[in-house]
Each structure stands twice: as structure tokens, then as C-alpha cells.
N, C-alpha and C positions, 0 to 999 in steps of 0.2 A: 550929420549923416552917419549912420552906423553901417559899417561894412564888416564882412567876414572873409578872411583870407583862408583858402583851403589849399593844402599842399597836395600835389599830385604824386604819382609814383616816382617821378624824377624830381629830385630835390631842387633842380634848377627852374622848374615851372611852378607857377602859382596861379590859382583861380580866385578872382575877387568877385564877391556877390554883394550887391547893394540891397541890403535887407529891407529898408524902408520903401524903396522903389518897387521891389517885388511884392511886398505886402500890399501896397497901394493898388498894384495891378490886380491882385486877387480880389481886393475889396470892390474895385470898380466892376469886375466881371460878375461878382455875386450880387451886386446892386440891381442887376437886371432880373426880371421875373424868370426864374428858372423852372417854374411849374407849367405844365401843359394845360391849356384851357380845357375845362370839361366839355366844351363844344367841339373840340378838335376831332375831326372824323374824316378828313380828306388828306390822304397821305401819298407821298411818292413811294413807289414800289421798292421794297428792300432789295438791294443788289443780289442777295443770296437767292431770291426768287426770280429776279429779273433775268439772270443769266441763263435760265432754262428755256425761255422763249420771249425775247424782248418784244416781238411783234404783238404778243398777246396783251401787252400792257400799255402800248403807245398808240396814239390816234393815227389813222390813215389819212383822213382828209379834213376833219373838223376839230378845231381847238375849242374846248369848253372850259372856262375858268382861266386862272392866271398861269398855271404851271407850264402850258405849252403855247402860251400866247405869242411868244416871239419866234416860234418855229417857222422858218421861211417856207417850207413846203406846204404849210397849212394856210398860208395867206390868201390863195385864190378863192377860198370858200367864204371869206369875209363879205364878199359882195352878195352872196346868197343870204347871209344873216341880215344884212342891211335891207334887202328886198323884203324879207319877212317882217322886220320891224316896221317898214313903210306900210305893209299891209295892215298891221294892227292900228297904226295911226290914221290911215285913210278911212277906216270904218268909224272913226270918231267924228262928231260934228265939229270939234275944234282940235285938229291934229297938233298944232303947235302947243296948245295948252295941255293936251294929253301927254305929249313927250316930256314936258317939264314936270308934270305930275308923276310920271314914272321915275324920272331921275331923282326927284325930291324924296319919293318913298324909299328908294334904295339908299339914298344918302343917309337917311335916318337910321337904317339898320346896318350900315356898312361896317361899323366897328364890330358888331356881333358876327356878321358874315365873315369877316376877315379871320376871326377866331376859329372858324371851321377848318382852316388850312394849317397843316403841320409844317413847320419850317418857316423861314422868313418869306413874306410876300412884300417885295420892295417897291411895289407900285404905289404912287401917291394916291390920295383919296379920289381925285378926279378920274384918273386912269382906271382905278379899281371899280368905281361905280359905272364907268362906261362899259367895261367888260361884263359886269353883272347884268346891266340892262340889255345890252345887245345879245349876249348868249342866252339869257333867260327868256327874252321875248321870242328869240328864234325857236327855242325848244317848245314853248307854249303854242306858237303858231303852227309848228310842225305837228304837234299832237292833235290840234283841232282840225287841221287839213286831213290828216290820216283818218280821223273819225267822220269826215265829211260835214263837220259843223261849219267849216269855212271853205269857200269855193277854191279849187286849185286852178291856177293859171295854166293854160295849155302849154306854155313854154317853161313851166316850172321844172328845173333840171332834176330836182330830187325825185319827183314822181314820174318823170319821163325818161330818166336814165337809171337803169337797173344797178349800175355800179355804185352810184351815190347812195341808194337805199341800203345796199350791202355795207358800205362804209359807215353809214350812220348807225346801223344795227350793232356794229362793233364799237364805234367811238363813244356812244352814249352810255355804255356800261362799264367804262374803264374807271378805276379808282382815282387815277390822277386827273381825270377829265370830268370831274363833277363840280356842280355849283350848289350852294346850300338850298335845301328845300324851302327854307323861309323866304328866300329871294324869289323862287319860282311861285310860291303861294301868293306872295305880295303882288307880283306882276300879273298873275293869273286873275286875281280878284279885280284889279284895276282895269284889265282889258277885256272883261266879260262882254261878249257880243249881246245884242238885243235878243231877248227871249231866253237868255241863259244857255244851259247845256249841261253836259256831263261834268262831274267833279274832276279835279286835277288827278286824283288817285285813279279814278276809273279810266280816264284817257291814257294814263301811263300804263296801267295794266293791260288795256286793249292793244296798245302799240307793241308791247312785248309779250303778247298772249301765247306765242308759240316759241318762246326762247328756250323753255325747258322741255316742253312736250307738245306733240301735234294736236292733242286734245285741249280744248279751252278750259282754263282753270275755273273752279267754282268759288274763288275768293271774291268777296264783295267789299266795297269801300267802308261799310259800317264796321267791319272787323278791325279796321285800323284806328278807330276812334280814340282809344286810350293809349296809342303808341306815339312816340315822338319820332317822326321820320326825318332823317338827316339829309338824304339826297336820293337820287333815283336808284343807285345801286343798293342802298340800304332798304328802299321800298321793295325791291325785287327779293332781297334776302328775307325780309319779313313775310313776304308772300309764301315762302317755303316753310317758315317757322311757325306760322299761325296755328297749324294743327297740333303743335306740340307745346303750346304756351302753358298748359296745365300739367306738363310732364317734365318737371325740372328736378326730380329727386336725385341727389348726389350719389345715393347708394347704387344707382344703376350705371354710374359712369366710372367707378373705381376699377382700376386694373385693365388688363388687356390680354385676350387670348388669341393665339394665331387662328386665322379663319381659313378653311380649306378653299382651294380654287374650284371653279365650276365643274371641272372634270372630275375632281375627287368627290365632290358632293353628289354628282350624278352616279358615280361608282358606288356610293354609299346608299343609293336608293332614294335620294332626295330629288323632288321634282321642283321645277321652276314655273311660277305662274304669274302672268301679267295681270295686274289689278289696277282698277281706276282709283286715283287718289288726287287730292288737290296739291300734293307735294311729292316730289321725287325722293324725298328723304324718308318717306313712310314705308320702310321695309320691315316685314314681320315674318315670323316662322311659326307654323302650327301643323301638327300631325304629318310631318315629313314633307311639307310643302313650303318653299321659300317664296313669299309673295313680294314682288318688286314692281313698283310703278314704272311705266315706260319713260325712258329718256331719249330725247331727240338728239341724235349725233349729227351736227351740221357744222358749218364753218365758224359760227359764233360760240359753239359750246365750250371750246377750250378757253376762250376769252372770258366768258361770264363766270365759269367755275374758278379759273385762276384768280380773277379779280375779287371774287367773293372770299376765296381763301386768303388772299393778301389783306383784305379788309379785316378778317377775323384775326389774323396774325398781328395786325398793327393797332387795332382799336382796343383800348384798355378794358379788361374784364369782359371780353366778348365771348360768349359760348361758341366753341368751335364746331358748330353743327355741320356746316358744309365741309370743313376739313375732315371731320369724322367720316362723312360719306365718301370722300375721296380716298381715305385710308382703307375703308371697307372694300371699295371697288378695286383698289390696287391689289388686294389679296384675292378677291374673287376672280379677277382676270389676270392670269399669269402668261398665257400663251394665246395664239390665234385660235386654238381649239376651244379654249374657254369662251372667247368672244363668239365663236361660231355657235356654241351650245346656247348661249343667251340670246343670240339673234334668232335662232330657230324657234325659241320659245317666246318670241316677240317682246323680249325685255327692252330691246333697243330698236328704235326706228333709225337705222343706220344709213347715212348718206355717204359714209367714208368707206374705204376699203378695209378689210379685216386687220391688216398689218398696221395701218395708220391708227385705227381705233384702239387696237391693243397697246401700241406704244404710247398713245395719249394717256390712257389710264395708268400705265406703268410709271409714267413720269409726273403725273399730276400732283401727287402728294410729296414729292422729293423736296427735302429741306424745310418742310413745314413741321410744326410741332403741335401736338394735341395734349392739352392739360387734362381734359376730360373726354373720354371716348364714349360717345352716345350710343354705341351698338354693343356694349359689353354684354348685356343680358342676351341679346340676339346671338352673339358668338357662343355664349355658354350653352344655350339651348341647342344650337346646331352641333356643337362638338359633342354634347351629351348624346344626341341622337345618332351621330356617326359611330359611337363606340358600341352601340347595341348590335347584337349578332343578327337578329331576325331581318331588319331592313336590308343589310348588306347581302345576306344569303339569298333573300327573296329576289333582289335585283339581279344578282349573279345568275340565278337559275332562270329567271324570265328572259334576261338578256341573251343567254347562251343557248337556251333550249326552246324558246318560243319566239325568237326573232326572225326565223325564216320558215317558209312553208314546209320544206322537207323535214325540218326539226319538229314542227307541230305534228305532222303526219306520223313521224317516228314515235313521238310521245303517246299518241293515241293508240298506235299498234302495240306498244309496250304495255300500256294500261289494259288493253283487251287481253293480251297474253297473261298478265298478272291475274286478272279476274278469272280467266279459265283455269289457270294453275291453282288458284285458291279454291274454286268450285270442285275441281278434280280431287284435290287433297281432302276437302271437306267430305265429299261423298265416299271416298275410299275409306276414310276413318269410320264413317257412319256404317258402311256395309260390313266392315270388320267387327263392329260391335254386334 
């Protein structure tokens, strides 16, 4: 055994290191697979983001997947999940056989499904498969009931109690509360009711149709054909990014220019216009008009945007589209006056008070990082317009001299006097000639 004796500052003390034992310890640790699986896409929220609003990242009533499975306060809703699983089985001619079929199908893919989770999942195979089957069937049955493809029981607590619907709208979009899409897809196909129905993608989009905007999105399931969907949160993110799939030029994302707040933009003569778009990210500027798709500000807005940002921060090589949107909004909305201007122009369908909405945008981007800013060109265009003399002067003149009835009257009177003065001077000069 080889040892090294090290002398401390005090000649009386010595530290002995067992070199072979320490080397073996390092070798054993490095023998484990130190690389993250390419399938890894479900993460625990980084503490640096979690500290800003823990409630936005943790489930209220329903545990989905292994991360919050042991949380005691979520146990009561397990009975609802079992009731939904029972509903799927009872529609089968052979319920017992169908249950074993579902279990076996997930057992086959459980190794791949486990790779979707970052960090150790210490559950044994049986417990992991049990969670995947129960939670997956619950989500599928929920989506079908919401679309009226499956009859709702009169005493179904989810559809008879408003609070549970609100809890679900929050819990199903959390990054920590996801299960792999491959599990959902597998269970969905095996539990297809007689006569078929909508696709899993369509059912999910319909369930979350008003999560970003009060208007129904125009995205169709066919647009997802060549995409690998990892979980529900990833599907919702793709629904925002689909309009930009052919707009990935790196030249547009280099650098960052400060973006004026809404009040400053208004003072520069820039107008705000609400536009219909399939994505809230589709913000453009042209001829002094900033066109912004409407965002629905409701109880779940903070949760969905924060969890999308968390996903972009954690998932390797993920384009920070939503994070860039949050950064832009943080600059656009600095005070309640900025929020008021945007609400007056119908940019937001705001269900919150102005102070809460303003504070939400001011804190949304905090401690997140943007490698590529996807609104760099937009900022350049807006800043260039603000530097021009004519738009600012025109706005100042109209705002100060044509904003009130008496001012308009005064301008007309002045104009008449100027015309008479010009005519008087003209005829005086002509008569002198």
C-alpha cells in the first residue's frame, strides 16, 4: 500500500493519504456513465430559478411522473387517477387482459422512458411502470373526457369542481411534472375507443387552447409530423415555435440592443397594434407600428412561461425562443404606465391588476440566460426609428396641440389668421407694384 505523508504548517501534525485507495475511489466513480442521455428532457427546476416563485414550478394537487410521487399532500388525487384507469378498462371487452396489455407495453419501453428524466430515479421497474401506466392513462382519459369523446360521470370531481380544473391546468404544464410522450402515445393507441377519435396531439392542443391566448390557435396536428415530441410541455413550446421553423439564421440573433419601454416608444411616435397570429412570439415592426399578438394574462400564465423558460435553460442546445420573449417583455414593460398603454391597445387580455401584471414581467426573465436573442433585428429597427427626428416631432405636435378640443380650435383660428395675413401681405405687395 502506497501512502503519502504531508506536513502541515505545524511540524507536529502530519496528514496521511492512502493513494491507492483514493485512486480506486475515483476509478469507481468514473466507471459510471457520466454522460447525460440524449433522451433526457424532464428536469428538476434549477434552484436559481425556483427561488423566484416556487409555486410556479411545483404541483398543487396532481403528481405526474416520479419526481413528486411521494409528496404527501398529492396523495388524495390518486383515487381519481384510479377511477380514470378503471374507466378505460371498463370500455374493453376483456378488462383484465387490457390492463395486462397496458402494463406489458410500458414494461417494454420503461428503460427508454426512464432516460427522459434528469437525475436519479430510484424506483424499481415495477413501481416505475405502475406510475407510468396510472398517470399516463389518467391524462389520456382526461383529454378524451374534455373533448366529449368519453362520457363524464355526473360525480366526476374534475369536471364538477372548478378548483380541480384550475389545479390541473397548472399541474400538467410543469417541467417537473411530465411523463414521456412515448408513454402517452403508447397508452393512447392501446386504449383507443371504438370508432376512433381525435389524435393525441389534437386532444392536447384543444385542452390547452386558451393557455396563451383567448383566440383559438390555428396549429394543426399535421404540422408536428416531422418533430419529436418529448412531453406535453414540449408540445406546447413547439406550438409557439412552428411559425419560425424556417427562420433560424444566426445572423439575426447576434448581439443585443437595449429596447425602449412602451412609454418611450409612444413618445417616439410608435404605435402598438394587436395582430392575429398563431404564436405570441410573432412580434414585428414596420412603418412605425409595433405589431404584437395578444397574450392572455391569467393565473396559469406565469407557470407556463416560467416552466418553458426553465426547460429552455436546462435542455441542451435548446433555442431560447421563449426566454428571448421574456427578455423583450421585461424591457417593454418597466412601470404600470407601460402596462396600461399596452392594455389600452388590447395587446394583453389582462385578468390581473396592473401592478401584479407589471411585476410579473419584471421578474420573469431574472436569472435566466440568453445565448441567442431572437429579437435582435426587431430591436435594431425600433431603435433606428426612434432616432429619427420626424416621428418624434410629429407625435409631440399632435399630442400637445391636437389632443384637446380647445387646442384644435386654437390651431384652426391660428391657421385662418395666417392665411389672412398671407393674403393681406400678398395684395399689399401687388398694389405697390
